[in-house]
A tleap script that builds the chain and sets N, CA, C and O, in Angstrom:
source leaprc.protein.ff14SB
mol = sequence {
  NMET ASP ALA GLU LEU GLU ARG VAL LYS LYS
  LEU ALA LYS VAL LEU ASP HIE TYR LEU VAL
  ASP PRO ILE ILE GLY PHE VAL LEU PRO GLY
  ALA GLY ASP ILE ILE GLY ALA VAL LEU GLY
  VAL TYR THR ILE GLY LEU ALA PHE ARG ARG
  LYS VAL SER PRO VAL ILE ILE ALA ARG MET
  PHE LEU ASN LEU GLY LEU ASP ALA LEU LEU
  GLY ILE VAL PRO LEU ALA GLY ASP VAL ALA
  ASP VAL ALA PHE LYS ALA ASN GLN LYS ASN
  VAL ALA LEU LEU SER GLU ARG THR THR GLY
  LYS ALA SER ALA LYS ASP TRP ALA PHE VAL
  VAL GLY ALA ALA LEU VAL PHE PHE GLY ALA
  ILE ALA LEU SER VAL PHE ALA VAL GLY TRP
  LEU VAL ARG ALA ILE CPHE
}
set mol.1.N position { 81.071 98.753 98.918 }
set mol.1.CA position { 81.674 98.271 97.679 }
set mol.1.C position { 82.656 99.325 97.164 }
set mol.1.O position { 82.374 100.522 97.211 }
set mol.2.N position { 83.791 98.875 96.681 }
set mol.2.CA position { 84.843 99.733 96.178 }
set mol.2.C position { 84.754 99.770 94.650 }
set mol.2.O position { 85.146 98.817 93.976 }
set mol.3.N position { 84.238 100.872 94.112 }
set mol.3.CA position { 83.988 100.975 92.668 }
set mol.3.C position { 85.284 100.914 91.854 }
set mol.3.O position { 85.317 100.287 90.795 }
set mol.4.N position { 86.345 101.556 92.336 }
set mol.4.CA position { 87.609 101.533 91.586 }
set mol.4.C position { 88.193 100.124 91.512 }
set mol.4.O position { 88.667 99.699 90.459 }
set mol.5.N position { 88.157 99.409 92.623 }
set mol.5.CA position { 88.675 98.052 92.649 }
set mol.5.C position { 87.833 97.140 91.744 }
set mol.5.O position { 88.371 96.285 91.039 }
set mol.6.N position { 86.534 97.330 91.772 }
set mol.6.CA position { 85.668 96.545 90.875 }
set mol.6.C position { 85.991 96.834 89.411 }
set mol.6.O position { 85.951 95.932 88.574 }
set mol.7.N position { 86.312 98.091 89.103 }
set mol.7.CA position { 86.658 98.472 87.729 }
set mol.7.C position { 87.931 97.770 87.270 }
set mol.7.O position { 87.982 97.254 86.153 }
set mol.8.N position { 88.962 97.743 88.118 }
set mol.8.CA position { 90.204 97.074 87.708 }
set mol.8.C position { 90.023 95.565 87.651 }
set mol.8.O position { 90.672 94.895 86.847 }
set mol.9.N position { 89.151 95.021 88.491 }
set mol.9.CA position { 88.853 93.588 88.413 }
set mol.9.C position { 88.187 93.251 87.086 }
set mol.9.O position { 88.513 92.241 86.462 }
set mol.10.N position { 87.249 94.100 86.652 }
set mol.10.CA position { 86.577 93.869 85.368 }
set mol.10.C position { 87.559 93.996 84.210 }
set mol.10.O position { 87.530 93.192 83.278 }
set mol.11.N position { 88.429 95.003 84.265 }
set mol.11.CA position { 89.433 95.185 83.213 }
set mol.11.C position { 90.348 93.962 83.136 }
set mol.11.O position { 90.625 93.461 82.046 }
set mol.12.N position { 90.812 93.487 84.280 }
set mol.12.CA position { 91.691 92.310 84.310 }
set mol.12.C position { 90.961 91.077 83.785 }
set mol.12.O position { 91.549 90.254 83.083 }
set mol.13.N position { 89.690 90.953 84.123 }
set mol.13.CA position { 88.919 89.806 83.642 }
set mol.13.C position { 88.776 89.849 82.123 }
set mol.13.O position { 88.909 88.825 81.453 }
set mol.14.N position { 88.505 91.034 81.585 }
set mol.14.CA position { 88.376 91.168 80.131 }
set mol.14.C position { 89.708 90.875 79.456 }
set mol.14.O position { 89.755 90.144 78.466 }
set mol.15.N position { 90.790 91.438 79.982 }
set mol.15.CA position { 92.097 91.262 79.349 }
set mol.15.C position { 92.621 89.835 79.472 }
set mol.15.O position { 93.146 89.291 78.500 }
set mol.16.N position { 92.489 89.219 80.644 }
set mol.16.CA position { 93.099 87.906 80.881 }
set mol.16.C position { 92.126 86.734 80.724 }
set mol.16.O position { 92.423 85.771 80.017 }
set mol.17.N position { 90.982 86.813 81.372 }
set mol.17.CA position { 90.042 85.689 81.345 }
set mol.17.C position { 89.381 85.536 79.975 }
set mol.17.O position { 89.239 84.422 79.470 }
set mol.18.N position { 88.980 86.654 79.381 }
set mol.18.CA position { 88.358 86.599 78.052 }
set mol.18.C position { 89.394 86.668 76.927 }
set mol.18.O position { 89.041 86.769 75.752 }
set mol.19.N position { 90.674 86.612 77.302 }
set mol.19.CA position { 91.800 86.504 76.369 }
set mol.19.C position { 91.955 87.681 75.408 }
set mol.19.O position { 92.514 87.519 74.323 }
set mol.20.N position { 91.473 88.851 75.788 }
set mol.20.CA position { 91.620 90.020 74.927 }
set mol.20.C position { 93.098 90.397 74.782 }
set mol.20.O position { 93.542 90.744 73.688 }
set mol.21.N position { 93.862 90.332 75.878 }
set mol.21.CA position { 95.280 90.681 75.823 }
set mol.21.C position { 96.050 89.767 74.858 }
set mol.21.O position { 96.763 90.277 73.994 }
set mol.22.N position { 95.933 88.435 74.972 }
set mol.22.CA position { 96.643 87.585 74.010 }
set mol.22.C position { 96.149 87.746 72.572 }
set mol.22.O position { 96.937 87.640 71.632 }
set mol.23.N position { 94.868 87.997 72.397 }
set mol.23.CA position { 94.327 88.164 71.040 }
set mol.23.C position { 94.892 89.435 70.401 }
set mol.23.O position { 95.282 89.426 69.233 }
set mol.24.N position { 94.935 90.527 71.170 }
set mol.24.CA position { 95.518 91.767 70.640 }
set mol.24.C position { 96.978 91.526 70.276 }
set mol.24.O position { 97.445 91.989 69.236 }
set mol.25.N position { 97.703 90.800 71.131 }
set mol.25.CA position { 99.103 90.489 70.864 }
set mol.25.C position { 99.279 89.623 69.628 }
set mol.25.O position { 100.260 89.769 68.898 }
set mol.26.N position { 98.331 88.721 69.388 }
set mol.26.CA position { 98.401 87.854 68.206 }
set mol.26.C position { 98.100 88.635 66.930 }
set mol.26.O position { 98.781 88.472 65.918 }
set mol.27.N position { 97.076 89.481 66.986 }
set mol.27.CA position { 96.654 90.253 65.810 }
set mol.27.C position { 97.664 91.357 65.477 }
set mol.27.O position { 97.940 91.622 64.307 }
set mol.28.N position { 98.206 91.990 66.504 }
set mol.28.CA position { 99.188 93.069 66.313 }
set mol.28.C position { 100.485 92.687 67.027 }
set mol.28.O position { 100.749 93.186 68.121 }
set mol.29.N position { 101.300 91.814 66.430 }
set mol.29.CA position { 102.525 91.369 67.115 }
set mol.29.C position { 103.380 92.545 67.572 }
set mol.29.O position { 103.633 93.476 66.807 }
set mol.30.N position { 103.812 92.495 68.802 }
set mol.30.CA position { 104.631 93.575 69.372 }
set mol.30.C position { 103.786 94.750 69.817 }
set mol.30.O position { 103.760 95.080 71.003 }
set mol.31.N position { 103.099 95.383 68.893 }
set mol.31.CA position { 102.264 96.545 69.215 }
set mol.31.C position { 101.124 96.147 70.151 }
set mol.31.O position { 100.772 96.901 71.059 }
set mol.32.N position { 100.554 94.976 69.934 }
set mol.32.CA position { 99.469 94.508 70.793 }
set mol.32.C position { 99.940 94.295 72.222 }
set mol.32.O position { 99.185 94.521 73.168 }
set mol.33.N position { 101.174 93.863 72.382 }
set mol.33.CA position { 101.731 93.660 73.718 }
set mol.33.C position { 101.957 94.994 74.416 }
set mol.33.O position { 101.802 95.100 75.633 }
set mol.34.N position { 102.323 96.003 73.648 }
set mol.34.CA position { 102.479 97.350 74.207 }
set mol.34.C position { 101.112 97.871 74.651 }
set mol.34.O position { 100.983 98.440 75.735 }
set mol.35.N position { 100.106 97.678 73.824 }
set mol.35.CA position { 98.751 98.123 74.172 }
set mol.35.C position { 98.276 97.423 75.440 }
set mol.35.O position { 97.712 98.063 76.327 }
set mol.36.N position { 98.501 96.114 75.530 }
set mol.36.CA position { 98.112 95.361 76.725 }
set mol.36.C position { 98.815 95.864 77.970 }
set mol.36.O position { 98.199 95.982 79.029 }
set mol.37.N position { 100.106 96.162 77.850 }
set mol.37.CA position { 100.860 96.670 78.997 }
set mol.37.C position { 100.357 98.048 79.421 }
set mol.37.O position { 100.235 98.330 80.613 }
set mol.38.N position { 100.069 98.897 78.449 }
set mol.38.CA position { 99.568 100.242 78.767 }
set mol.38.C position { 98.213 100.150 79.481 }
set mol.38.O position { 97.954 100.895 80.426 }
set mol.39.N position { 97.362 99.243 79.029 }
set mol.39.CA position { 96.072 99.056 79.709 }
set mol.39.C position { 96.284 98.552 81.140 }
set mol.39.O position { 95.547 98.929 82.050 }
set mol.40.N position { 97.279 97.712 81.330 }
set mol.40.CA position { 97.577 97.183 82.652 }
set mol.40.C position { 98.108 98.225 83.617 }
set mol.40.O position { 98.015 98.049 84.832 }
set mol.41.N position { 98.662 99.303 83.097 }
set mol.41.CA position { 99.188 100.373 83.951 }
set mol.41.C position { 98.059 101.049 84.740 }
set mol.41.O position { 98.316 101.668 85.773 }
set mol.42.N position { 96.827 100.939 84.268 }
set mol.42.CA position { 95.688 101.519 84.997 }
set mol.42.C position { 95.621 100.955 86.426 }
set mol.42.O position { 95.390 101.698 87.379 }
set mol.43.N position { 95.822 99.655 86.564 }
set mol.43.CA position { 95.800 99.028 87.887 }
set mol.43.C position { 96.934 99.563 88.752 }
set mol.43.O position { 96.751 99.803 89.945 }
set mol.44.N position { 98.101 99.749 88.152 }
set mol.44.CA position { 99.238 100.274 88.905 }
set mol.44.C position { 98.979 101.722 89.312 }
set mol.44.O position { 99.374 102.141 90.399 }
set mol.45.N position { 98.325 102.480 88.452 }
set mol.45.CA position { 97.959 103.851 88.806 }
set mol.45.C position { 97.061 103.895 90.028 }
set mol.45.O position { 97.219 104.753 90.896 }
set mol.46.N position { 96.118 102.963 90.092 }
set mol.46.CA position { 95.241 102.888 91.262 }
set mol.46.C position { 96.058 102.521 92.506 }
set mol.46.O position { 95.809 103.048 93.590 }
set mol.47.N position { 97.020 101.631 92.351 }
set mol.47.CA position { 97.881 101.260 93.481 }
set mol.47.C position { 98.667 102.479 93.984 }
set mol.47.O position { 98.806 102.670 95.192 }
set mol.48.N position { 99.181 103.304 93.058 }
set mol.48.CA position { 99.885 104.533 93.455 }
set mol.48.C position { 98.952 105.468 94.216 }
set mol.48.O position { 99.317 106.000 95.264 }
set mol.49.N position { 97.739 105.668 93.682 }
set mol.49.CA position { 96.788 106.575 94.351 }
set mol.49.C position { 96.436 106.087 95.751 }
set mol.49.O position { 96.165 106.891 96.643 }
set mol.50.N position { 96.440 104.784 95.943 }
set mol.50.CA position { 96.102 104.217 97.250 }
set mol.50.C position { 97.316 104.069 98.159 }
set mol.50.O position { 97.223 103.519 99.257 }
set mol.51.N position { 98.451 104.564 97.689 }
set mol.51.CA position { 99.691 104.529 98.469 }
set mol.51.C position { 100.068 103.107 98.882 }
set mol.51.O position { 100.461 102.853 100.021 }
set mol.52.N position { 99.937 102.192 97.927 }
set mol.52.CA position { 100.332 100.810 98.149 }
set mol.52.C position { 101.847 100.761 98.301 }
set mol.52.O position { 102.560 101.578 97.718 }
set mol.53.N position { 102.327 99.826 99.065 }
set mol.53.CA position { 103.760 99.660 99.305 }
set mol.53.C position { 104.526 99.621 97.989 }
set mol.53.O position { 104.099 98.951 97.049 }
set mol.54.N position { 105.649 100.327 97.907 }
set mol.54.CA position { 106.458 100.319 96.679 }
set mol.54.C position { 106.897 98.919 96.244 }
set mol.54.O position { 107.077 98.666 95.053 }
set mol.55.N position { 107.067 98.025 97.192 }
set mol.55.CA position { 107.456 96.664 96.840 }
set mol.55.C position { 106.333 95.988 96.046 }
set mol.55.O position { 106.597 95.269 95.081 }
set mol.56.N position { 105.109 96.216 96.446 }
set mol.56.CA position { 103.967 95.644 95.717 }
set mol.56.C position { 103.871 96.279 94.332 }
set mol.56.O position { 103.626 95.584 93.345 }
set mol.57.N position { 104.062 97.587 94.255 }
set mol.57.CA position { 104.030 98.276 92.959 }
set mol.57.C position { 105.144 97.746 92.057 }
set mol.57.O position { 104.938 97.559 90.858 }
set mol.58.N position { 106.301 97.507 92.624 }
set mol.58.CA position { 107.401 96.946 91.837 }
set mol.58.C position { 107.031 95.572 91.291 }
set mol.58.O position { 107.314 95.261 90.134 }
set mol.59.N position { 106.406 94.761 92.114 }
set mol.59.CA position { 105.966 93.445 91.641 }
set mol.59.C position { 104.952 93.578 90.515 }
set mol.59.O position { 104.946 92.776 89.581 }
set mol.60.N position { 104.097 94.588 90.603 }
set mol.60.CA position { 103.107 94.816 89.549 }
set mol.60.C position { 103.794 95.213 88.247 }
set mol.60.O position { 103.435 94.724 87.176 }
set mol.61.N position { 104.779 96.098 88.340 }
set mol.61.CA position { 105.551 96.477 87.150 }
set mol.61.C position { 106.253 95.253 86.557 }
set mol.61.O position { 106.267 95.067 85.341 }
set mol.62.N position { 106.828 94.432 87.415 }
set mol.62.CA position { 107.513 93.242 86.931 }
set mol.62.C position { 106.551 92.291 86.220 }
set mol.62.O position { 106.900 91.702 85.196 }
set mol.63.N position { 105.346 92.142 86.760 }
set mol.63.CA position { 104.351 91.288 86.099 }
set mol.63.C position { 104.044 91.795 84.693 }
set mol.63.O position { 104.022 91.017 83.739 }
set mol.64.N position { 103.806 93.100 84.568 }
set mol.64.CA position { 103.511 93.665 83.246 }
set mol.64.C position { 104.712 93.593 82.315 }
set mol.64.O position { 104.567 93.298 81.129 }
set mol.65.N position { 105.899 93.861 82.854 }
set mol.65.CA position { 107.105 93.806 82.035 }
set mol.65.C position { 107.374 92.403 81.513 }
set mol.65.O position { 107.717 92.225 80.344 }
set mol.66.N position { 107.218 91.419 82.371 }
set mol.66.CA position { 107.420 90.034 81.946 }
set mol.66.C position { 106.370 89.628 80.920 }
set mol.66.O position { 106.679 88.942 79.946 }
set mol.67.N position { 105.141 90.050 81.139 }
set mol.67.CA position { 104.062 89.758 80.194 }
set mol.67.C position { 104.362 90.357 78.818 }
set mol.67.O position { 104.177 89.698 77.794 }
set mol.68.N position { 104.826 91.607 78.802 }
set mol.68.CA position { 105.151 92.263 77.529 }
set mol.68.C position { 106.362 91.606 76.871 }
set mol.68.O position { 106.390 91.420 75.655 }
set mol.69.N position { 107.353 91.262 77.672 }
set mol.69.CA position { 108.558 90.637 77.134 }
set mol.69.C position { 108.246 89.265 76.536 }
set mol.69.O position { 108.714 88.940 75.445 }
set mol.70.N position { 107.465 88.471 77.243 }
set mol.70.CA position { 107.072 87.159 76.711 }
set mol.70.C position { 106.222 87.317 75.459 }
set mol.70.O position { 106.334 86.532 74.517 }
set mol.71.N position { 105.384 88.323 75.456 }
set mol.71.CA position { 104.442 88.525 74.356 }
set mol.71.C position { 105.066 88.884 73.033 }
set mol.71.O position { 104.433 88.707 71.992 }
set mol.72.N position { 106.301 89.390 73.034 }
set mol.72.CA position { 106.896 89.795 71.757 }
set mol.72.C position { 107.353 88.598 70.923 }
set mol.72.O position { 107.641 88.743 69.735 }
set mol.73.N position { 107.420 87.421 71.539 }
set mol.73.CA position { 107.797 86.217 70.800 }
set mol.73.C position { 106.556 85.736 70.037 }
set mol.73.O position { 105.556 85.380 70.660 }
set mol.74.N position { 106.605 85.721 68.710 }
set mol.74.CA position { 105.419 85.321 67.940 }
set mol.74.C position { 104.908 83.931 68.324 }
set mol.74.O position { 105.691 83.002 68.518 }
set mol.75.N position { 103.617 83.809 68.427 }
set mol.75.CA position { 102.867 82.604 68.770 }
set mol.75.C position { 103.194 82.059 70.156 }
set mol.75.O position { 102.293 81.948 70.986 }
set mol.76.N position { 104.439 81.718 70.434 }
set mol.76.CA position { 104.798 81.198 71.756 }
set mol.76.C position { 104.511 82.248 72.837 }
set mol.76.O position { 104.072 81.908 73.936 }
set mol.77.N position { 104.758 83.507 72.523 }
set mol.77.CA position { 104.473 84.583 73.467 }
set mol.77.C position { 102.995 84.740 73.733 }
set mol.77.O position { 102.591 85.066 74.849 }
set mol.78.N position { 102.177 84.508 72.704 }
set mol.78.CA position { 100.727 84.591 72.889 }
set mol.78.C position { 100.228 83.450 73.772 }
set mol.78.O position { 99.330 83.640 74.593 }
set mol.79.N position { 100.811 82.272 73.601 }
set mol.79.CA position { 100.461 81.135 74.460 }
set mol.79.C position { 100.878 81.427 75.902 }
set mol.79.O position { 100.124 81.155 76.836 }
set mol.80.N position { 102.081 81.983 76.083 }
set mol.80.CA position { 102.556 82.343 77.418 }
set mol.80.C position { 101.652 83.413 78.033 }
set mol.80.O position { 101.398 83.400 79.237 }
set mol.81.N position { 101.175 84.328 77.210 }
set mol.81.CA position { 100.282 85.390 77.673 }
set mol.81.C position { 98.979 84.811 78.218 }
set mol.81.O position { 98.433 85.314 79.200 }
set mol.82.N position { 98.488 83.764 77.585 }
set mol.82.CA position { 97.259 83.105 78.054 }
set mol.82.C position { 97.492 82.516 79.441 }
set mol.82.O position { 96.619 82.597 80.305 }
set mol.83.N position { 98.662 81.925 79.657 }
set mol.83.CA position { 98.946 81.254 80.921 }
set mol.83.C position { 99.355 82.212 82.038 }
set mol.83.O position { 99.021 81.973 83.198 }
set mol.84.N position { 100.070 83.293 81.713 }
set mol.84.CA position { 100.663 84.150 82.734 }
set mol.84.C position { 99.651 85.022 83.473 }
set mol.84.O position { 99.731 85.138 84.696 }
set mol.85.N position { 98.715 85.630 82.776 }
set mol.85.CA position { 97.653 86.452 83.371 }
set mol.85.C position { 98.172 87.537 84.321 }
set mol.85.O position { 97.816 87.564 85.499 }
set mol.86.N position { 99.014 88.424 83.798 }
set mol.86.CA position { 99.635 89.485 84.594 }
set mol.86.C position { 98.602 90.401 85.240 }
set mol.86.O position { 98.772 90.808 86.389 }
set mol.87.N position { 97.543 90.726 84.523 }
set mol.87.CA position { 96.542 91.652 85.068 }
set mol.87.C position { 95.805 91.041 86.256 }
set mol.87.O position { 95.519 91.736 87.231 }
set mol.88.N position { 95.499 89.763 86.184 }
set mol.88.CA position { 94.848 89.082 87.304 }
set mol.88.C position { 95.782 89.063 88.518 }
set mol.88.O position { 95.342 89.266 89.649 }
set mol.89.N position { 97.079 88.818 88.274 }
set mol.89.CA position { 98.053 88.820 89.368 }
set mol.89.C position { 98.132 90.200 90.012 }
set mol.89.O position { 98.223 90.311 91.235 }
set mol.90.N position { 98.099 91.255 89.188 }
set mol.90.CA position { 98.188 92.609 89.732 }
set mol.90.C position { 96.950 92.981 90.528 }
set mol.90.O position { 97.060 93.669 91.543 }
set mol.91.N position { 95.794 92.552 90.102 }
set mol.91.CA position { 94.575 92.819 90.872 }
set mol.91.C position { 94.643 92.098 92.216 }
set mol.91.O position { 94.234 92.647 93.238 }
set mol.92.N position { 95.160 90.870 92.215 }
set mol.92.CA position { 95.315 90.144 93.478 }
set mol.92.C position { 96.273 90.889 94.407 }
set mol.92.O position { 96.015 90.997 95.606 }
set mol.93.N position { 97.375 91.403 93.861 }
set mol.93.CA position { 98.313 92.175 94.680 }
set mol.93.C position { 97.656 93.434 95.231 }
set mol.93.O position { 97.865 93.792 96.390 }
set mol.94.N position { 96.864 94.103 94.405 }
set mol.94.CA position { 96.190 95.327 94.849 }
set mol.94.C position { 95.159 95.016 95.934 }
set mol.94.O position { 95.003 95.782 96.885 }
set mol.95.N position { 94.471 93.912 95.791 }
set mol.95.CA position { 93.452 93.532 96.775 }
set mol.95.C position { 94.069 93.206 98.131 }
set mol.95.O position { 93.460 93.443 99.175 }
set mol.96.N position { 95.275 92.665 98.106 }
set mol.96.CA position { 95.971 92.290 99.339 }
set mol.96.C position { 96.902 93.400 99.811 }
set mol.96.O position { 97.809 93.155 100.607 }
set mol.97.N position { 96.685 94.602 99.331 }
set mol.97.CA position { 97.623 95.706 99.544 }
set mol.97.C position { 97.938 95.961 101.006 }
set mol.97.O position { 97.117 95.751 101.899 }
set mol.98.N position { 99.142 96.414 101.207 }
set mol.98.CA position { 99.567 96.865 102.527 }
set mol.98.C position { 100.188 98.236 102.337 }
set mol.98.O position { 100.809 98.514 101.311 }
set mol.99.N position { 100.020 99.068 103.312 }
set mol.99.CA position { 100.608 100.401 103.228 }
set mol.99.C position { 101.686 100.516 104.288 }
set mol.99.O position { 101.804 99.655 105.161 }
set mol.100.N position { 102.442 101.537 104.215 }
set mol.100.CA position { 103.494 101.754 105.196 }
set mol.100.C position { 104.610 102.569 104.594 }
set mol.100.O position { 104.637 102.821 103.389 }
set mol.101.N position { 105.522 102.977 105.435 }
set mol.101.CA position { 106.647 103.789 105.002 }
set mol.101.C position { 107.651 102.908 104.280 }
set mol.101.O position { 108.004 101.828 104.754 }
set mol.102.N position { 108.102 103.380 103.136 }
set mol.102.CA position { 109.050 102.618 102.318 }
set mol.102.C position { 110.476 102.974 102.681 }
set mol.102.O position { 110.787 104.128 102.977 }
set mol.103.N position { 111.335 101.978 102.656 }
set mol.103.CA position { 112.756 102.210 102.907 }
set mol.103.C position { 113.452 102.570 101.593 }
set mol.103.O position { 112.847 102.484 100.524 }
set mol.104.N position { 114.706 102.969 101.673 }
set mol.104.CA position { 115.492 103.274 100.478 }
set mol.104.C position { 115.615 102.028 99.597 }
set mol.104.O position { 115.601 102.122 98.370 }
set mol.105.N position { 115.733 100.873 100.229 }
set mol.105.CA position { 115.820 99.615 99.487 }
set mol.105.C position { 114.527 99.365 98.701 }
set mol.105.O position { 114.573 98.908 97.559 }
set mol.106.N position { 113.375 99.664 99.311 }
set mol.106.CA position { 112.090 99.511 98.616 }
set mol.106.C position { 112.055 100.387 97.367 }
set mol.106.O position { 111.659 99.939 96.291 }
set mol.107.N position { 112.479 101.651 97.526 }
set mol.107.CA position { 112.460 102.568 96.392 }
set mol.107.C position { 113.427 102.137 95.295 }
set mol.107.O position { 113.124 102.274 94.110 }
set mol.108.N position { 114.588 101.616 95.684 }
set mol.108.CA position { 115.541 101.119 94.692 }
set mol.108.C position { 114.932 99.963 93.909 }
set mol.108.O position { 115.128 99.849 92.699 }
set mol.109.N position { 114.199 99.115 94.603 }
set mol.109.CA position { 113.533 97.998 93.950 }
set mol.109.C position { 112.472 98.494 92.969 }
set mol.109.O position { 112.331 97.958 91.870 }
set mol.110.N position { 111.731 99.521 93.376 }
set mol.110.CA position { 110.698 100.094 92.501 }
set mol.110.C position { 111.329 100.671 91.232 }
set mol.110.O position { 110.837 100.426 90.130 }
set mol.111.N position { 112.395 101.421 91.379 }
set mol.111.CA position { 113.064 102.013 90.213 }
set mol.111.C position { 113.585 100.909 89.293 }
set mol.111.O position { 113.443 100.999 88.074 }
set mol.112.N position { 114.179 99.882 89.867 }
set mol.112.CA position { 114.666 98.764 89.068 }
set mol.112.C position { 113.550 98.070 88.313 }
set mol.112.O position { 113.702 97.737 87.137 }
set mol.113.N position { 112.432 97.852 88.982 }
set mol.113.CA position { 111.294 97.209 88.336 }
set mol.113.C position { 110.729 98.084 87.221 }
set mol.113.O position { 110.354 97.579 86.163 }
set mol.114.N position { 110.669 99.390 87.455 }
set mol.114.CA position { 110.171 100.299 86.418 }
set mol.114.C position { 111.099 100.282 85.205 }
set mol.114.O position { 110.630 100.321 84.068 }
set mol.115.N position { 112.402 100.225 85.435 }
set mol.115.CA position { 113.358 100.149 84.323 }
set mol.115.C position { 113.173 98.851 83.534 }
set mol.115.O position { 113.251 98.852 82.305 }
set mol.116.N position { 112.930 97.758 84.234 }
set mol.116.CA position { 112.668 96.487 83.553 }
set mol.116.C position { 111.400 96.605 82.712 }
set mol.116.O position { 111.369 96.160 81.564 }
set mol.117.N position { 110.364 97.199 83.276 }
set mol.117.CA position { 109.096 97.367 82.558 }
set mol.117.C position { 109.290 98.208 81.303 }
set mol.117.O position { 108.879 97.806 80.215 }
set mol.118.N position { 109.915 99.370 81.449 }
set mol.118.CA position { 110.089 100.239 80.292 }
set mol.118.C position { 111.094 99.657 79.296 }
set mol.118.O position { 111.000 99.917 78.096 }
set mol.119.N position { 112.048 98.876 79.786 }
set mol.119.CA position { 112.954 98.165 78.888 }
set mol.119.C position { 112.201 97.145 78.045 }
set mol.119.O position { 112.478 96.987 76.856 }
set mol.120.N position { 111.245 96.450 78.668 }
set mol.120.CA position { 110.428 95.485 77.915 }
set mol.120.C position { 109.590 96.193 76.864 }
set mol.120.O position { 109.433 95.692 75.751 }
set mol.121.N position { 109.058 97.343 77.207 }
set mol.121.CA position { 108.281 98.118 76.241 }
set mol.121.C position { 109.187 98.592 75.105 }
set mol.121.O position { 108.812 98.511 73.935 }
set mol.122.N position { 110.370 99.083 75.443 }
set mol.122.CA position { 111.311 99.545 74.414 }
set mol.122.C position { 111.713 98.393 73.499 }
set mol.122.O position { 111.823 98.571 72.285 }
set mol.123.N position { 111.932 97.219 74.073 }
set mol.123.CA position { 112.266 96.045 73.274 }
set mol.123.C position { 111.115 95.689 72.334 }
set mol.123.O position { 111.341 95.317 71.183 }
set mol.124.N position { 109.891 95.803 72.824 }
set mol.124.CA position { 108.720 95.543 71.981 }
set mol.124.C position { 108.643 96.539 70.832 }
set mol.124.O position { 108.359 96.156 69.698 }
set mol.125.N position { 108.893 97.815 71.116 }
set mol.125.CA position { 108.877 98.846 70.073 }
set mol.125.C position { 109.971 98.555 69.046 }
set mol.125.O position { 109.741 98.666 67.842 }
set mol.126.N position { 111.159 98.185 69.521 }
set mol.126.CA position { 112.254 97.830 68.625 }
set mol.126.C position { 111.859 96.646 67.744 }
set mol.126.O position { 112.109 96.654 66.539 }
set mol.127.N position { 111.245 95.636 68.344 }
set mol.127.CA position { 110.842 94.443 67.592 }
set mol.127.C position { 109.813 94.783 66.521 }
set mol.127.O position { 109.885 94.266 65.406 }
set mol.128.N position { 108.862 95.642 66.847 }
set mol.128.CA position { 107.855 96.054 65.867 }
set mol.128.C position { 108.526 96.823 64.733 }
set mol.128.O position { 108.217 96.594 63.564 }
set mol.129.N position { 109.444 97.735 65.067 }
set mol.129.CA position { 110.168 98.486 64.038 }
set mol.129.C position { 110.980 97.567 63.146 }
set mol.129.O position { 111.003 97.738 61.927 }
set mol.130.N position { 111.645 96.598 63.747 }
set mol.130.CA position { 112.423 95.633 62.975 }
set mol.130.C position { 111.514 94.826 62.055 }
set mol.130.O position { 111.859 94.579 60.900 }
set mol.131.N position { 110.353 94.415 62.566 }
set mol.131.CA position { 109.394 93.640 61.770 }
set mol.131.C position { 108.869 94.460 60.598 }
set mol.131.O position { 108.766 93.953 59.481 }
set mol.132.N position { 108.541 95.711 60.845 }
set mol.132.CA position { 108.037 96.579 59.768 }
set mol.132.C position { 109.108 96.772 58.706 }
set mol.132.O position { 108.813 96.700 57.513 }
set mol.133.N position { 110.356 97.019 59.124 }
set mol.133.CA position { 111.447 97.164 58.153 }
set mol.133.C position { 111.698 95.867 57.392 }
set mol.133.O position { 112.018 95.906 56.204 }
set mol.134.N position { 111.563 94.747 58.036 }
set mol.134.CA position { 111.783 93.461 57.376 }
set mol.134.C position { 110.699 93.170 56.333 }
set mol.134.O position { 110.973 92.572 55.292 }
set mol.135.N position { 109.481 93.594 56.621 }
set mol.135.CA position { 108.371 93.361 55.697 }
set mol.135.C position { 108.441 94.316 54.515 }
set mol.135.O position { 108.213 93.919 53.372 }
set mol.136.N position { 108.755 95.570 54.793 }
set mol.136.CA position { 108.756 96.575 53.737 }
set mol.136.C position { 110.180 96.864 53.348 }
set mol.136.O position { 110.424 97.689 52.467 }
savepdb mol mol.pdb
quit
């Protein structure tokens, strides 16, 4: 039995199946989506430690980035978060992992995906700041 893989499976189940990720996003608009994305990075960290193919890691970043980006839209984003289940998708990718030497194209894809992910987080932070300024 692989204890680390079981741990990320449990985390994904709590976040996606038990709807903790969408609930956090609903209760803390914008900030909750950032928290959910940060929790999801744990699975990607395990993928890095296991030397998973950069293409798979890029797909994992894209899943989290899309989840965070969708989540910043009030109410509709929370509904999308329930349906998308980024953490479950990332666990499936990790379970089906393949290793091997990455090409320059693979690395370019990884960097692009990471930029999309961090751009989604930055957009969420901007949205939260805008919301706080609008309220106060």
